[in-house]
ZAGU-881073 format. One record per residue: residue in three letters; x negated, y negated, z of N, C-alpha, C in turn. Coordinates in nm, 3 decimals. Example, Ala and Ser with C-alpha at 12.3 -4.5 7.8 and 13.67 -1.06 7.14 Angstrom:
BEGIN
ATOM   resn      n.c1      n.c2      n.c3     ca.c1     ca.c2     ca.c3      c.c1      c.c2      c.c3
ATOM    Ala    -1.319     0.569     0.780    -1.230     0.450     0.780    -1.320     0.330     0.780
ATOM    Ser    -1.285     0.225     0.708    -1.367     0.106     0.714    -1.290    -0.003     0.787
end
This chain:
BEGIN
ATOM   resn      n.c1      n.c2      n.c3     ca.c1     ca.c2     ca.c3      c.c1      c.c2      c.c3
ATOM    Met    -0.084     0.118     0.000     0.000     0.000     0.000    -0.088    -0.124     0.000
ATOM    Ser    -0.059    -0.223    -0.087    -0.138    -0.344    -0.090    -0.115    -0.425     0.037
ATOM    Glu    -0.210    -0.514     0.066    -0.197    -0.596     0.186    -0.078    -0.689     0.176
ATOM    Ser    -0.052    -0.745     0.056     0.064    -0.833     0.041     0.194    -0.757     0.058
ATOM    Ala     0.202    -0.633     0.007     0.322    -0.552     0.029     0.339    -0.521     0.176
ATOM    Arg     0.228    -0.498     0.245     0.235    -0.468     0.388     0.293    -0.586     0.467
ATOM    Arg     0.273    -0.707     0.413     0.316    -0.826     0.484     0.453    -0.878     0.437
ATOM    Leu     0.525    -0.804     0.356     0.658    -0.849     0.315     0.744    -0.875     0.438
ATOM    His     0.816    -0.987     0.435     0.899    -1.025     0.550     1.030    -0.948     0.546
ATOM    Val     1.071    -0.896     0.660     1.191    -0.813     0.669     1.284    -0.869     0.776
ATOM    His     1.413    -0.875     0.744     1.516    -0.917     0.838     1.595    -0.792     0.878
ATOM    Met     1.609    -0.769     1.007     1.679    -0.650     1.056     1.813    -0.690     1.118
ATOM    Phe     1.918    -0.621     1.077     2.052    -0.647     1.129     2.120    -0.514     1.162
ATOM    Gly     2.226    -0.523     1.241     2.307    -0.406     1.267     2.253    -0.314     1.374
ATOM    Ser     2.287    -0.186     1.364     2.253    -0.086     1.465     2.119    -0.021     1.435
ATOM    Pro     2.023    -0.029     1.528     1.893     0.035     1.505     1.904     0.185     1.481
ATOM    Gly     2.011     0.247     1.533     2.029     0.391     1.515     2.122     0.428     1.402
ATOM    Gly     2.168     0.329     1.326     2.262     0.356     1.218     2.194     0.405     1.092
ATOM    Leu     2.276     0.447     0.996     2.222     0.485     0.866     2.148     0.367     0.805
ATOM    Pro     2.025     0.386     0.757     1.949     0.273     0.704     1.998     0.229     0.567
ATOM    Val     2.004     0.098     0.549     2.042     0.036     0.422     1.935    -0.065     0.385
ATOM    Leu     1.871    -0.045     0.270     1.774    -0.140     0.219     1.849    -0.239     0.131
ATOM    Ala     1.843    -0.368     0.166     1.921    -0.470     0.096     1.828    -0.563     0.019
ATOM    Leu     1.852    -0.576    -0.112     1.765    -0.650    -0.202     1.841    -0.768    -0.262
ATOM    His     1.792    -0.888    -0.233     1.861    -1.011    -0.274     1.833    -1.047    -0.420
ATOM    Gly     1.902    -1.150    -0.468     1.883    -1.198    -0.604     1.773    -1.301    -0.616
ATOM    Val     1.748    -1.344    -0.739     1.642    -1.441    -0.767     1.671    -1.572    -0.692
ATOM    Thr     1.568    -1.631    -0.638     1.567    -1.753    -0.555     1.626    -1.730    -0.417
ATOM    Gly     1.662    -1.606    -0.383     1.727    -1.579    -0.255     1.630    -1.538    -0.146
ATOM    His     1.683    -1.471    -0.045     1.603    -1.426     0.070     1.685    -1.325     0.149
ATOM    Gly     1.615    -1.247     0.232     1.679    -1.136     0.301     1.781    -1.176     0.406
ATOM    Ala     1.771    -1.298     0.460     1.867    -1.339     0.564     2.007    -1.361     0.508
ATOM    Arg     2.020    -1.371     0.376     2.154    -1.387     0.318     2.245    -1.268     0.347
ATOM    Trp     2.186    -1.155     0.385     2.267    -1.036     0.409     2.334    -1.038     0.546
ATOM    Gln     2.303    -1.133     0.630     2.355    -1.130     0.768     2.507    -1.124     0.776
ATOM    Pro     2.582    -1.207     0.700     2.729    -1.196     0.711     2.783    -1.058     0.674
ATOM    Leu     2.728    -0.997     0.569     2.775    -0.863     0.532     2.733    -0.762     0.637
ATOM    Ala     2.611    -0.775     0.689     2.564    -0.683     0.793     2.650    -0.694     0.918
ATOM    Glu     2.690    -0.815     0.953     2.775    -0.832     1.072     2.914    -0.773     1.050
ATOM    Ala     2.956    -0.765     0.925     3.086    -0.705     0.894     3.081    -0.553     0.889
ATOM    Val     2.961    -0.496     0.876     2.942    -0.350     0.880     2.828    -0.323     0.980
ATOM    Pro     2.851    -0.350     1.109     2.741    -0.349     1.206     2.692    -0.210     1.243
ATOM    Glu     2.766    -0.106     1.204     2.723     0.029     1.240     2.604     0.077     1.155
ATOM    Leu     2.572     0.005     1.048     2.459     0.041     0.965     2.332    -0.030     1.012
ATOM    Arg     2.218     0.025     0.976     2.088    -0.037     1.004     2.044    -0.112     0.879
ATOM    Trp     2.066    -0.242     0.876     2.039    -0.324     0.759     1.895    -0.371     0.757
ATOM    Ile     1.828    -0.353     0.644     1.689    -0.396     0.625     1.688    -0.492     0.507
ATOM    Gly     1.692    -0.621     0.537     1.695    -0.723     0.433     1.555    -0.774     0.404
ATOM    Val     1.504    -0.746     0.286     1.366    -0.780     0.250     1.363    -0.914     0.177
ATOM    Asp     1.269    -1.001     0.212     1.235    -1.114     0.127     1.147    -1.060     0.014
ATOM    Leu     1.198    -1.058    -0.108     1.119    -1.008    -0.219     0.993    -1.093    -0.238
ATOM    Arg     0.892    -1.032    -0.294     0.767    -1.103    -0.326     0.799    -1.232    -0.403
ATOM    Gly     0.738    -1.342    -0.361     0.764    -1.470    -0.425     0.884    -1.543    -0.369
ATOM    His     0.945    -1.489    -0.264     1.065    -1.547    -0.206     1.053    -1.552    -0.053
ATOM    Gly     1.119    -1.650     0.005     1.128    -1.659     0.149     0.992    -1.664     0.215
ATOM    Arg     0.976    -1.579     0.317     0.854    -1.578     0.397     0.761    -1.461     0.362
ATOM    Ser     0.790    -1.394     0.251     0.698    -1.291     0.201     0.585    -1.358     0.123
ATOM    Pro     0.476    -1.286     0.098     0.370    -1.342     0.014     0.424    -1.384    -0.123
ATOM    Trp     0.371    -1.491    -0.177     0.415    -1.541    -0.307     0.322    -1.497    -0.420
ATOM    Ser     0.223    -1.417    -0.390     0.122    -1.380    -0.490     0.181    -1.284    -0.594
ATOM    Pro     0.139    -1.298    -0.722     0.185    -1.206    -0.827     0.115    -1.072    -0.813
ATOM    Pro     0.161    -0.971    -0.892     0.262    -0.979    -0.997     0.404    -0.980    -0.942
ATOM    Trp     0.497    -1.029    -1.026     0.638    -1.039    -0.985     0.726    -0.948    -1.072
ATOM    Ser     0.670    -0.845    -1.130     0.746    -0.756    -1.217     0.841    -0.669    -1.135
ATOM    Ile     0.940    -0.612    -1.203     1.031    -0.519    -1.136     0.952    -0.402    -1.076
ATOM    Glu     0.854    -0.354    -1.151     0.774    -0.241    -1.101     0.705    -0.275    -0.968
ATOM    Gln     0.656    -0.399    -0.958     0.591    -0.439    -0.833     0.692    -0.450    -0.719
ATOM    His     0.810    -0.506    -0.749     0.914    -0.513    -0.646     0.953    -0.372    -0.599
ATOM    Val     0.957    -0.277    -0.691     0.987    -0.138    -0.653     0.879    -0.084    -0.559
ATOM    Gln     0.753    -0.105    -0.595     0.645    -0.058    -0.508     0.647    -0.128    -0.373
ATOM    Asp     0.682    -0.256    -0.373     0.693    -0.329    -0.246     0.804    -0.268    -0.159
ATOM    Ala     0.918    -0.237    -0.221     1.028    -0.178    -0.146     0.989    -0.043    -0.087
ATOM    Leu     0.921     0.039    -0.166     0.875     0.168    -0.115     0.775     0.146    -0.001
ATOM    Gly     0.692     0.043    -0.013     0.598     0.012     0.094     0.668    -0.024     0.223
ATOM    Val     0.779    -0.098     0.213     0.857    -0.132     0.332     0.913    -0.006     0.398
ATOM    Leu     0.968     0.085     0.315     1.022     0.210     0.370     0.911     0.292     0.437
ATOM    Asp     0.795     0.297     0.376     0.683     0.370     0.436     0.642     0.306     0.568
ATOM    Arg     0.636     0.174     0.569     0.596     0.102     0.689     0.692     0.129     0.804
ATOM    Leu     0.821     0.139     0.772     0.924     0.164     0.873     0.946     0.313     0.897
ATOM    Glu     0.872     0.397     0.827     0.881     0.543     0.839     1.024     0.592     0.812
ATOM    Ile     1.082     0.542     0.703     1.216     0.581     0.661     1.204     0.664     0.534
ATOM    Ala     1.256     0.785     0.539     1.241     0.877     0.426     1.332     0.839     0.310
ATOM    Asp     1.460     0.814     0.339     1.553     0.781     0.232     1.660     0.687     0.286
ATOM    Val     1.719     0.608     0.195     1.813     0.505     0.234     1.924     0.492     0.131
ATOM    Ala     2.032     0.425     0.174     2.123     0.365     0.078     2.063     0.230     0.039
ATOM    Val     2.074     0.193    -0.087     2.017     0.067    -0.134     2.131    -0.021    -0.185
ATOM    Val     2.137    -0.142    -0.133     2.234    -0.242    -0.177     2.156    -0.352    -0.248
ATOM    Gly     2.192    -0.381    -0.372     2.124    -0.485    -0.449     2.222    -0.582    -0.509
ATOM    His     2.193    -0.712    -0.495     2.276    -0.817    -0.555     2.199    -0.883    -0.669
ATOM    Ser     2.264    -0.900    -0.784     2.208    -0.974    -0.896     2.074    -0.912    -0.939
ATOM    Phe     1.965    -0.989    -0.937     1.834    -0.934    -0.971     1.797    -0.819    -0.878
ATOM    Gly     1.839    -0.826    -0.753     1.816    -0.716    -0.661     1.883    -0.588    -0.707
ATOM    Gly     1.994    -0.601    -0.782     2.057    -0.483    -0.839     1.971    -0.418    -0.945
ATOM    Ala     1.905    -0.500    -1.027     1.812    -0.444    -1.127     1.697    -0.373    -1.059
ATOM    Val     1.642    -0.435    -0.954     1.533    -0.370    -0.880     1.582    -0.239    -0.819
ATOM    Ala     1.705    -0.239    -0.766     1.760    -0.118    -0.703     1.771    -0.003    -0.802
ATOM    Val     1.817    -0.032    -0.925     1.829     0.073    -1.026     1.692     0.130    -1.061
ATOM    His     1.594     0.043    -1.079     1.459     0.090    -1.110     1.400     0.168    -0.993
ATOM    Leu     1.430     0.127    -0.871     1.384     0.200    -0.752     1.442     0.342    -0.753
ATOM    Ala     1.572     0.353    -0.783     1.635     0.485    -0.785     1.578     0.573    -0.894
ATOM    Arg     1.540     0.515    -1.006     1.483     0.594    -1.115     1.336     0.630    -1.087
ATOM    Thr     1.266     0.544    -1.015     1.125     0.569    -0.984     1.110     0.671    -0.872
ATOM    Ala     1.195     0.659    -0.771     1.183     0.746    -0.652     1.321     0.797    -0.612
ATOM    Pro     1.382     0.883    -0.693     1.519     0.927    -0.665     1.533     1.000    -0.532
ATOM    Asp     1.424     1.058    -0.483     1.431     1.127    -0.354     1.438     1.031    -0.237
ATOM    Arg     1.410     0.902    -0.261     1.414     0.803    -0.153     1.546     0.727    -0.149
ATOM    Val     1.627     0.737    -0.256     1.751     0.660    -0.267     1.869     0.755    -0.256
ATOM    Glu     1.939     0.749    -0.144     2.049     0.841    -0.119     2.174     0.800    -0.196
ATOM    Arg     2.195     0.667    -0.209     2.305     0.615    -0.289     2.281     0.468    -0.319
ATOM    Leu     2.353     0.415    -0.419     2.333     0.278    -0.465     2.463     0.198    -0.454
ATOM    Val     2.450     0.073    -0.411     2.559    -0.024    -0.416     2.507    -0.143    -0.495
ATOM    Leu     2.567    -0.172    -0.610     2.521    -0.278    -0.698     2.626    -0.389    -0.701
ATOM    Leu     2.593    -0.503    -0.641     2.684    -0.616    -0.629     2.657    -0.714    -0.743
ATOM    Asp     2.748    -0.716    -0.841     2.734    -0.800    -0.960     2.590    -0.798    -1.011
ATOM    Pro     2.540    -0.679    -1.046     2.399    -0.666    -1.083     2.366    -0.739    -1.213
ATOM    Ala     2.245    -0.796    -1.219     2.197    -0.869    -1.337     2.099    -0.779    -1.412
ATOM    Ile     2.151    -0.703    -1.507     2.074    -0.601    -1.578     2.098    -0.615    -1.728
ATOM    Gly     1.991    -0.620    -1.806     2.005    -0.625    -1.951     2.077    -0.749    -2.000
ATOM    Leu     2.044    -0.865    -1.942     2.113    -0.988    -1.980     2.062    -1.042    -2.113
ATOM    Asp     2.142    -1.128    -2.174     2.111    -1.182    -2.306     1.978    -1.259    -2.302
ATOM    Ala     1.889    -1.227    -2.397     1.755    -1.285    -2.397     1.758    -1.436    -2.416
ATOM    Asp     1.845    -1.487    -2.504     1.852    -1.631    -2.527     1.903    -1.703    -2.402
ATOM    Asp     2.000    -1.642    -2.334     2.049    -1.701    -2.209     1.938    -1.705    -2.104
ATOM    Met     1.858    -1.598    -2.098     1.751    -1.593    -1.999     1.641    -1.693    -2.032
ATOM    Leu     1.615    -1.714    -2.161     1.518    -1.817    -2.200     1.565    -1.954    -2.153
ATOM    Glu     1.692    -1.984    -2.176     1.745    -2.115    -2.135     1.739    -2.131    -1.983
ATOM    Thr     1.775    -2.026    -1.912     1.774    -2.033    -1.766     1.633    -2.046    -1.712
ATOM    Ala     1.540    -1.971    -1.771     1.400    -1.980    -1.727     1.343    -2.119    -1.754
ATOM    Glu     1.377    -2.176    -1.869     1.330    -2.311    -1.900     1.387    -2.412    -1.802
ATOM    Asp     1.514    -2.395    -1.766     1.575    -2.484    -1.667     1.505    -2.471    -1.532
ATOM    Thr     1.463    -2.348    -1.499     1.400    -2.322    -1.370     1.263    -2.387    -1.361
ATOM    Arg     1.200    -2.413    -1.475     1.067    -2.474    -1.474     1.069    -2.613    -1.412
ATOM    Ala     1.180    -2.685    -1.425     1.188    -2.821    -1.372     1.187    -2.818    -1.220
ATOM    Asp     1.126    -2.921    -1.162     1.123    -2.931    -1.016     1.265    -2.941    -0.961
ATOM    Glu     1.289    -2.869    -0.853     1.417    -2.878    -0.783     1.387    -2.923    -0.640
ATOM    Thr     1.377    -3.053    -0.623     1.346    -3.109    -0.492     1.458    -3.201    -0.448
ATOM    Phe     1.464    -3.224    -0.319     1.571    -3.306    -0.262     1.509    -3.407    -0.166
ATOM    Pro     1.563    -3.529    -0.164     1.507    -3.630    -0.075     1.539    -3.606     0.072
ATOM    Asp     1.646    -3.532     0.098     1.684    -3.506     0.237     1.772    -3.380     0.243
ATOM    Ile     1.805    -3.340     0.364     1.883    -3.218     0.385     2.023    -3.231     0.329
ATOM    Asp     2.082    -3.350     0.342     2.219    -3.369     0.293     2.227    -3.345     0.142
ATOM    Ala     2.125    -3.389     0.068     2.126    -3.369    -0.077     2.115    -3.221    -0.111
ATOM    Ala     2.032    -3.149    -0.037     2.019    -3.005    -0.060     2.149    -2.933    -0.026
ATOM    Arg     2.212    -2.974     0.083     2.339    -2.912     0.122     2.445    -2.936     0.015
ATOM    Ala     2.452    -3.058    -0.037     2.551    -3.090    -0.140     2.526    -3.008    -0.267
ATOM    Asp     2.400    -2.989    -0.303     2.366    -2.909    -0.420     2.410    -2.765    -0.402
ATOM    Arg     2.383    -2.707    -0.286     2.422    -2.568    -0.263     2.573    -2.553    -0.258
ATOM    Thr     2.642    -2.649    -0.199     2.788    -2.645    -0.195     2.846    -2.645    -0.336
ATOM    Asp     2.786    -2.726    -0.424     2.833    -2.733    -0.562     2.807    -2.602    -0.636
ATOM    Arg     2.692    -2.542    -0.612     2.657    -2.417    -0.680     2.736    -2.298    -0.626
ATOM    Trp     2.768    -2.302    -0.496     2.834    -2.189    -0.432     2.982    -2.219    -0.410
ATOM    Lys     3.053    -2.255    -0.513     3.197    -2.280    -0.499     3.265    -2.152    -0.449
ATOM    Gly     3.349    -2.168    -0.348     3.418    -2.053    -0.291     3.351    -1.996    -0.168
ATOM    Val     3.228    -2.038    -0.137     3.157    -1.991    -0.018     3.188    -2.086     0.098
ATOM    Ala     3.218    -2.030     0.215     3.257    -2.110     0.331     3.146    -2.207     0.373
ATOM    Pro     3.183    -2.326     0.421     3.083    -2.426     0.460     2.983    -2.375     0.562
ATOM    Glu     3.028    -2.290     0.656     2.934    -2.241     0.758     2.827    -2.151     0.697
ATOM    Leu     2.858    -2.081     0.587     2.758    -1.998     0.522     2.662    -2.083     0.438
ATOM    Val     2.713    -2.192     0.381     2.624    -2.287     0.314     2.527    -2.346     0.416
ATOM    Glu     2.579    -2.381     0.534     2.493    -2.437     0.639     2.388    -2.336     0.684
ATOM    Ala     2.427    -2.209     0.695     2.331    -2.105     0.732     2.220    -2.093     0.628
ATOM    Glu     2.256    -2.108     0.500     2.156    -2.104     0.393     2.058    -2.221     0.407
ATOM    Val     2.110    -2.338     0.438     2.024    -2.456     0.455     1.926    -2.434     0.570
ATOM    Val     1.975    -2.382     0.680     1.890    -2.359     0.797     1.783    -2.254     0.768
ATOM    Ala     1.821    -2.147     0.698     1.729    -2.035     0.679     1.633    -2.054     0.562
ATOM    His     1.675    -2.131     0.459     1.603    -2.122     0.332     1.549    -2.255     0.281
ATOM    Leu     1.578    -2.364     0.349     1.528    -2.494     0.306     1.399    -2.525     0.380
ATOM    Ala     1.299    -2.571     0.306     1.168    -2.599     0.365     1.124    -2.741     0.331
ATOM    His     1.049    -2.802     0.423     1.001    -2.939     0.403     0.855    -2.935     0.360
ATOM    Phe     0.825    -2.998     0.246     0.689    -3.008     0.194     0.656    -3.156     0.177
ATOM    Glu     0.570    -3.207     0.263     0.527    -3.346     0.257     0.647    -3.439     0.257
ATOM    Asp     0.683    -3.497     0.140     0.791    -3.596     0.136     0.917    -3.543     0.068
ATOM    Arg     0.933    -3.411     0.059     1.046    -3.356    -0.014     1.095    -3.228     0.053
ATOM    Trp     1.217    -3.188     0.016     1.276    -3.063     0.061     1.295    -2.972    -0.058
ATOM    Glu     1.265    -2.843    -0.041     1.281    -2.744    -0.147     1.331    -2.613    -0.088
ATOM    Trp     1.402    -2.537    -0.172     1.437    -2.401    -0.132     1.309    -2.317    -0.129
ATOM    Arg     1.304    -2.222    -0.038     1.180    -2.150    -0.009     1.162    -2.031    -0.105
ATOM    Tyr     1.119    -2.061    -0.228     1.084    -1.955    -0.323     0.982    -2.010    -0.421
ATOM    Cys     0.908    -1.920    -0.484     0.806    -1.956    -0.582     0.871    -1.968    -0.720
ATOM    Arg     0.861    -2.085    -0.779     0.926    -2.107    -0.908     0.874    -2.012    -1.016
ATOM    Ser     0.746    -1.983    -1.014     0.689    -1.891    -1.113     0.748    -1.751    -1.099
ATOM    Ala     0.771    -1.707    -0.975     0.833    -1.576    -0.952     0.975    -1.574    -1.005
ATOM    Ala     1.047    -1.684    -0.989     1.185    -1.691    -1.037     1.188    -1.686    -1.190
ATOM    Ile     1.099    -1.759    -1.254     1.093    -1.758    -1.400     1.065    -1.617    -1.451
ATOM    Thr     0.972    -1.549    -1.385     0.942    -1.410    -1.423     1.065    -1.321    -1.406
ATOM    Ala     1.140    -1.344    -1.299     1.259    -1.262    -1.274     1.362    -1.279    -1.385
ATOM    Trp     1.382    -1.402    -1.434     1.476    -1.420    -1.544     1.430    -1.343    -1.667
ATOM    Ser     1.300    -1.340    -1.691     1.248    -1.260    -1.802     1.275    -1.111    -1.779
ATOM    Glu     1.252    -1.065    -1.658     1.273    -0.924    -1.627     1.419    -0.883    -1.645
ATOM    Met     1.511    -0.976    -1.621     1.653    -0.943    -1.635     1.694    -0.930    -1.781
ATOM    Ala     1.608    -0.972    -1.874     1.636    -0.956    -2.017     1.583    -0.823    -2.071
ATOM    Arg     1.518    -0.743    -1.987     1.471    -0.612    -2.031     1.589    -0.522    -2.066
ATOM    Pro     1.567    -0.420    -2.150     1.677    -0.328    -2.181     1.739    -0.270    -2.054
ATOM    Ala     1.870    -0.264    -2.054     1.943    -0.220    -1.934     1.928    -0.070    -1.913
ATOM    Leu     1.891    -0.032    -1.794     1.888     0.107    -1.754     2.010     0.137    -1.666
ATOM    Thr     2.049     0.263    -1.664     2.155     0.307    -1.574     2.092     0.375    -1.453
ATOM    Pro     2.165     0.385    -1.344     2.116     0.468    -1.234     2.096     0.611    -1.282
ATOM    Pro     2.006     0.685    -1.219     1.982     0.822    -1.263     2.101     0.914    -1.236
ATOM    Arg     2.119     1.009    -1.323     2.228     1.105    -1.311     2.226     1.170    -1.172
ATOM    Gly     2.344     1.181    -1.113     2.356     1.244    -0.982     2.349     1.149    -0.864
ATOM    Thr     2.316     1.020    -0.888     2.306     0.923    -0.779     2.443     0.863    -0.751
ATOM    Pro     2.502     0.887    -0.634     2.629     0.821    -0.602     2.612     0.669    -0.611
ATOM    Thr     2.695     0.604    -0.690     2.676     0.462    -0.719     2.808     0.388    -0.712
ATOM    Leu     2.809     0.277    -0.640     2.922     0.185    -0.636     2.879     0.056    -0.705
ATOM    Ile     2.949     0.020    -0.811     2.923    -0.106    -0.881     3.041    -0.200    -0.855
ATOM    Met     3.009    -0.321    -0.810     3.113    -0.419    -0.778     3.090    -0.544    -0.864
ATOM    Pro     3.150    -0.549    -0.984     3.139    -0.669    -1.066     3.222    -0.783    -1.007
ATOM    Ala     3.175    -0.905    -1.025     3.250    -1.024    -0.986     3.331    -1.071    -1.107
ATOM    Ser     3.462    -1.080    -1.090     3.548    -1.107    -1.205     3.530    -1.248    -1.261
ATOM    Arg     3.481    -1.342    -1.178     3.463    -1.480    -1.223     3.317    -1.512    -1.255
ATOM    Ala     3.238    -1.408    -1.281     3.101    -1.423    -1.329     3.088    -1.340    -1.455
ATOM    Asp     2.975    -1.352    -1.523     2.960    -1.280    -1.651     2.829    -1.205    -1.658
ATOM    Phe     2.787    -1.146    -1.545     2.661    -1.074    -1.541     2.674    -0.929    -1.586
ATOM    Val     2.786    -0.864    -1.557     2.800    -0.721    -1.583     2.867    -0.700    -1.719
ATOM    Glu     2.792    -0.639    -1.811     2.842    -0.615    -1.946     2.929    -0.489    -1.949
ATOM    Pro     3.047    -0.495    -2.011     3.133    -0.375    -2.021     3.061    -0.258    -2.087
ATOM    Ala     2.977    -0.285    -2.184     2.906    -0.175    -2.252     2.811    -0.103    -2.157
ATOM    Trp     2.748    -0.178    -2.067     2.659    -0.115    -1.968     2.740    -0.031    -1.869
ATOM    Leu     2.857    -0.081    -1.830     2.943    -0.003    -1.740     2.983     0.129    -1.806
ATOM    Glu     3.012     0.126    -1.935     3.049     0.249    -2.005     2.932     0.347    -2.008
ATOM    Arg     2.811     0.295    -2.027     2.693     0.382    -2.022     2.677     0.443    -1.883
ATOM    Cys     2.704     0.365    -1.781     2.696     0.417    -1.644     2.799     0.527    -1.623
ATOM    Arg     2.920     0.508    -1.675     3.023     0.610    -1.661     2.982     0.739    -1.731
ATOM    Ala     2.923     0.724    -1.849     2.880     0.842    -1.924     2.767     0.915    -1.852
ATOM    Glu     2.677     0.841    -1.788     2.562     0.901    -1.721     2.598     0.959    -1.585
ATOM    Leu     2.687     0.890    -1.512     2.712     0.927    -1.372     2.840     1.007    -1.351
ATOM    Gly     2.936     0.994    -1.441     3.060     1.068    -1.425     3.128     1.038    -1.294
ATOM    Asn     3.162     1.144    -1.220     3.235     1.128    -1.094     3.150     1.067    -0.982
ATOM    Ala     3.020     1.052    -1.004     2.935     0.990    -0.903     2.948     0.838    -0.903
ATOM    Leu     3.019     0.783    -1.002     3.032     0.638    -1.014     3.168     0.590    -0.965
ATOM    Thr     3.164     0.483    -0.885     3.284     0.410    -0.845     3.266     0.265    -0.887
ATOM    Val     3.367     0.209    -0.953     3.364     0.068    -0.995     3.479    -0.004    -0.926
ATOM    Thr     3.445    -0.108    -0.850     3.544    -0.187    -0.778     3.522    -0.334    -0.810
ATOM    Glu     3.608    -0.392    -0.891     3.593    -0.533    -0.927     3.641    -0.622    -0.813
ATOM    Ile     3.568    -0.731    -0.790     3.601    -0.826    -0.685     3.637    -0.960    -0.750
ATOM    Asp     3.747    -1.018    -0.707     3.792    -1.146    -0.761     3.713    -1.259    -0.695
ATOM    Ser     3.597    -1.289    -0.752     3.509    -1.391    -0.693     3.409    -1.438    -0.796
ATOM    Gly     3.329    -1.537    -0.756     3.213    -1.575    -0.833     3.098    -1.482    -0.802
ATOM    His     2.979    -1.520    -0.849     2.862    -1.432    -0.841     2.822    -1.398    -0.698
ATOM    Met     2.842    -1.488    -0.604     2.803    -1.463    -0.464     2.914    -1.389    -0.391
ATOM    Leu     2.957    -1.276    -0.446     3.076    -1.207    -0.398     3.066    -1.163    -0.253
ATOM    Phe     2.947    -1.126    -0.206     2.938    -1.077    -0.067     2.943    -1.191     0.034
ATOM    Leu     2.931    -1.316    -0.013     2.953    -1.431     0.073     3.094    -1.489     0.055
ATOM    Glu     3.147    -1.482    -0.065     3.282    -1.533    -0.091     3.390    -1.439    -0.036
ATOM    Arg     3.370    -1.309    -0.054     3.470    -1.209    -0.017     3.406    -1.105     0.075
ATOM    Thr     3.350    -1.154     0.185     3.271    -1.066     0.272     3.352    -0.948     0.323
ATOM    Ala     3.472    -0.973     0.372     3.552    -0.864     0.429     3.586    -0.758     0.325
ATOM    Glu     3.619    -0.801     0.205     3.656    -0.707     0.098     3.535    -0.624     0.055
ATOM    Val     3.421    -0.691     0.038     3.300    -0.619     0.001     3.258    -0.525     0.113
ATOM    Ala     3.267    -0.572     0.237     3.228    -0.489     0.352     3.312    -0.363     0.360
ATOM    Ala     3.442    -0.374     0.335     3.529    -0.257     0.342     3.488    -0.153     0.239
ATOM    Ala     3.455    -0.200     0.118     3.413    -0.107     0.013     3.279    -0.044     0.046
ATOM    Val     3.187    -0.123     0.099     3.055    -0.070     0.135     3.068     0.032     0.247
ATOM    Arg     3.149     0.002     0.348     3.167     0.095     0.460     3.223     0.229     0.411
ATOM    Glu     3.326     0.222     0.328     3.389     0.346     0.278     3.289     0.427     0.195
ATOM    Phe     3.207     0.358     0.115     3.116     0.427     0.025     2.994     0.482     0.097
ATOM    Val     2.941     0.407     0.193     2.818     0.447     0.261     2.845     0.534     0.383
ATOM    Val     2.943     0.492     0.462     2.970     0.563     0.589     3.073     0.674     0.567
ATOM    Gly     3.173     0.646     0.482     3.276     0.746     0.456     3.391     0.738     0.554
end
């Protein structure tokens, strides 16, 4: 395990004796975002990782999906956990699928929350170019207003929790705590050809009906590959479904993971 992987920052929630769940956030995010969902399913042992280039984990490259997979395996090794359920949101969903294909013996089941897999290359170019521009704020109020605008449908107290956990002060400016280069790389990685979870892996996919990340054609490929091992539950929300519809998502996760 590399030294930077060894130092990945981990947020622990829920029951220390519960079934372990490795939770992988989306691009520009951080592991503490899982707290509301973890509090709604407290019987599980939630392990929320700050992915490389995000939050309080090392920001050093590489930032490829393969590296994120190796980092995740390093976290499991560090915690002496043989196998887990993996929950991935957005880019974290892409990492989760690659993790299951790389180490199927370590992934007991998958929960993919509006996963960002095989996205349109031109859209990802535009998004990556937009990400290159500085995103700084003169004060906390401006950052809060920006997040409120981006997270329509998310409760104000969860926006405030994001500000407290993820906003950092650098000299004369405020910024969200992530490496811009890592984010740009992630948008590129999301344009890679879409893979499905490996055959035989129990998988719950939860598309957000008011977002456009999950392609119907990819869902059909998943159905063909997974058969009865696949459950698809659409959620009436925007992309941040586990913050917008926490109780609904939590109920589905509990039924799928705990039974």
